[in-house]
C-alpha positions in Angstrom: -6.6 12.0 -6.5 -3.9 10.0 -4.7 -0.6 9.0 -6.3 -0.5 5.3 -7.2 2.4 3.0 -6.5 2.2 -0.7 -7.4 4.2 -3.9 -7.2 5.4 -3.5 -10.8 6.9 -0.1 -10.1 9.4 -1.8 -7.7 9.4 1.5 -5.7 10.7 0.5 -2.3 11.6 4.0 -1.1 9.0 6.7 -1.3 8.9 10.4 -0.5 5.4 11.7 0.3 3.9 14.9 1.6 2.0 15.3 4.8 -1.8 15.2 4.1 -1.3 14.0 0.5 -2.9 10.6 0.1 -1.1 7.9 -1.8 -2.3 4.5 -3.0 -0.4 1.1 -3.0 -1.8 -1.5 -5.4 -1.1 -5.2 -5.6 -2.2 -8.2 -7.7 -4.4 -10.4 -5.5 -6.8 -13.3 -5.7 -9.3 -13.3 -2.9 -11.2 -16.1 -4.5 -8.4 -18.4 -3.2 -8.5 -16.9 0.3 -5.3 -14.9 -0.2 -5.2 -11.2 0.6 -2.8 -8.4 1.4 -2.4 -7.1 5.0 -0.7 -3.8 5.8 1.5 -3.3 8.9 2.3 0.3 9.6 2.7 2.9 12.3 -0.8 4.4 12.9 0.7 7.4 14.6 2.4 8.5 11.3 0.0 7.0 8.7 -3.8 6.7 8.4 -5.2 3.9 6.3 -8.2 5.6 4.7 -9.5 2.8 2.4 -8.9 -0.8 1.3 -10.5 -1.9 -2.0 -10.5 -5.0 -4.1 -11.4 -4.9 -7.8 -11.9 -8.1 -9.9 -10.0 -8.0 -13.3 -12.5 -10.5 -14.8 -15.9 -12.0 -14.2 -14.6 -15.5 -14.7 -14.7 -17.8 -11.7 -11.3 -18.0 -9.9 -10.0 -14.9 -11.6 -7.8 -12.5 -9.6 -7.9 -8.8 -9.3 -6.2 -5.8 -7.7 -6.1 -4.9 -4.0 -5.5 -1.3 -3.2 -4.6 0.5 0.1 -5.0 4.3 0.5 -2.8 5.9 3.1 -2.7 9.5 4.3 0.6 10.7 6.0 -0.3 12.5 9.3 3.0 14.1 10.2 6.6 14.4 9.0 9.1 11.7 9.7 10.3 8.3 8.5 8.3 5.1 8.7 7.9 1.7 7.1 4.9 -0.1 5.5 5.1 -3.9 5.4 2.6 -5.5 3.0 2.1 -9.2 3.7 0.2 -11.6 1.3 -1.3 -14.7 2.7 -4.4 -16.4 4.0 -5.7 -14.9 7.3 -6.1 -18.3 8.9 -2.5 -19.5 8.0 0.7 -18.5 9.8 2.9 -18.3 6.7 3.1 -15.3 4.3 3.8 -16.2 0.7 4.9 -12.7 -0.4 6.1 -9.5 1.3 6.8 -6.0 0.1 8.4 -3.3 2.3 8.2 0.4 1.6 10.4 2.9 3.4 8.7 6.3 3.6 10.1 9.8 4.0 7.3 12.1 4.9 7.9 15.8 4.5 5.9 19.1 4.8 4.5 21.0 1.8 7.4 23.4 1.8 10.0 20.6 1.0 11.3 20.6 -2.5 12.2 17.0 -3.3 9.1 14.7 -3.9 9.2 11.8 -6.3 5.7 10.8 -5.2 3.3 13.8 -5.3 
């Protein structure tokens, strides 16, 4: 099961292990056309899944959008998460995560 990091955790710097999936979660409301988009280096990270889960069956209710990532190799990289409508140029919210990816033999790992 991947480790989950969400907007409420305010974790902006993450240490993760090569091959160990982790999940970023964000409040979202696709019924209004808004959605999250991930910008990342695909030579270091693999996006394995994107999911949206409604929090209510009521019309117009929001939900949670999640992004599963798998680190492919050691190194440092950045994930930029942008919230907006795909047909509009402006982004209304942005979150940046700085990642330190290490091998299984490394000892320090806040995100397992």
